[in-house]
N, C-alpha and C positions, 0 to 999 in steps of 0.2 A: 548530433551525430555527424561524423565526417562523411565525405562522399563515398569512401571505400567501405563504409559500414553497412552491415545487414540489419541494423536497427536495434530495437529494444523489445523485449518480451516480458510481460508482467505475469507472474504465476502466483495466484492467490492460494495460500496454504491454510487459511483460516478454517475452511470447511472440512479439512482432512482430519482423520482420527488415527490413522495407522501410518507408520513410517514407510511401508511399502508403496503407499499411494503417491509419494513425492515425485518419483520419475514419471508416473502416469500423468500427474497434473501438468508437468512440464511438457510432455508430448502433446497433450490436449491444448495447452496454451499456445504452443508453437504451430498448431494445426498440422502436425505431422501425421501421415497415415500410418497406423500401426501395421507392423509386418508380422504375418502369421509365423509362429514358432520363434520369434525373436523377442528377447526381453526388452522392456522399455528403455533401460539404460543403454543397451546396444544400439537401439534405434536412435536415441539421442546423440550418442557418440558419433555415429555415422553422419548424422545431419549437421552437427555442430563442428566437426573436425576441420572443415574448410571455410568456416564463416567467421566474421567479426561481428560479435553480438554482445549486448548487455542483457543478462538474464536477471530479472529482479524477482527474488524470492521474498514474498511478503508474508509476515506473521509466522516467523520460524520458531517462536518461543516454545510452543508445545511439541515441537519435533526437532529440537536443537541437534541432537546427536545424528539423526537421520539426515538433516539438512547439511550438517558439517561433512559427513561422509560423501553425500551426493555432490556438494559443491567442490570438495577437494578432488574427487575422482574426475569430474568434468574439467576442472581447471588444469589438472595434470595432463589430460589427453587432448585438450582443445586450446591451443595457444592464442587464438583470436577471441577467446571468451573472457568476459568480465562478469563477475557475479556481484550483485548488490543485494544484500540481505537485510531485511528489517526484522528486528527482534528486540525483545527486552533483555536478552542475554547475548553475549558474544558467541560466535560459532567456534572460535579457537582453532582456526585452520591456518596453515602456513601462509604467510604474506597478508593476513587479515589486517585491515586498518579499521578501527572503530571510531565513529563520530557520534558521541552521545548527543542526543537531542532532548533538551529539557522541556518540560511542559510550559506552555505559555500562561501568562497571567490571566486568571479567571475572575469574573465578578462573583460576589458572594450570593448564596441562594436567595437572600432577601433583597437583592439589588433592585432599586427602583428602575423600571423599564422606561428609560428616556433615551432619546437619540443623542443628546449632547455629550454625555460622558463615555460614549463608545470608544473613543480614542484612548481611554485610560486602560483598556483591557486588550492585550495583544491577541488573545484567542478569538474574541468576538470580532475584532477588526479583521483578522485573517479570514474568518468565515464570511463576513460581509464582502470583503474584496473579492474572494474567489467565487462566491455565489453570484455577484454582479457580473463577473467575467463569463461564467458558465451560462447564465440566463439573464440577458439584458433586461428582461421584463421584471426581474427581482427588484423590489423597491424597499428602501430603507424607511422604516416607520417604527414607532414605539413597539408595535406588535411583532414585527420581524426581528427587531433587536432582542426582544424578550425570548423569542424562539431560538435565535442564534445563541444567546447566553445559555439557554437550557441544553442545547445540543453540545456546546463546548464543555459544559460541566459533565454531561454524560460521557464525553470522550476524554475526560481528565486533562484537557488542555493539550493533548498530543497533536503536534502540527500536522503530521501526515494524515491522521484520522480526521482532523478538521477539514483538510483539503479534500479528502475523498467524500466526506459528507456534503460539503459545499457543491461538489460536482453533481450530486443528486438533484439539485434544484432545477436542472434542465429537464428532468423526467417526472418530478413530483413536487408538490408544494413544500415549503419549509415546515409547515405544520405537520406534514406526514412523516418527516424524517425522524423525529424523536420516538415515534410510535413503531418504527420499523424494527423487526426482529433482528437481533445480531446473528451473524453467521454461526453455524454450529460446527 
């Protein structure tokens, strides 16, 4: 971020089930105090209109239309705003640039859990690299490589999902991560 930037805000949309929840989730993620009698979108527009910010909307696929309307409305009214949306589908808003991210190479389910061939699988290598960065106590062993492979297969080799899972090793063991319930 440049010195004249107000930063980046991550908005997790995975737990949402209704389109009307999108603006509320952004207000909460930004830590904005809700204004009595004011709609969430109005609160956001007032807050964002004079800021330079990247708003990351994560997991838009189940609310694509709502996210598209939301992003387009904010972008039209807030010239210093950039929206980065992650989704399995495009939002199809004016000015959108799509960067497809293909899944990384995964080991097969019957992969022999050895440390040596880890470099052969980009997904496992990414998990190990990020886990080591997030938790210096994370050690590479046959067991941790096997767990990493399991996690990567559960996440279909999707790079952002792997990075987010690897970040969890700072607060839980790698063995606990595959057992974790996905967000609803």
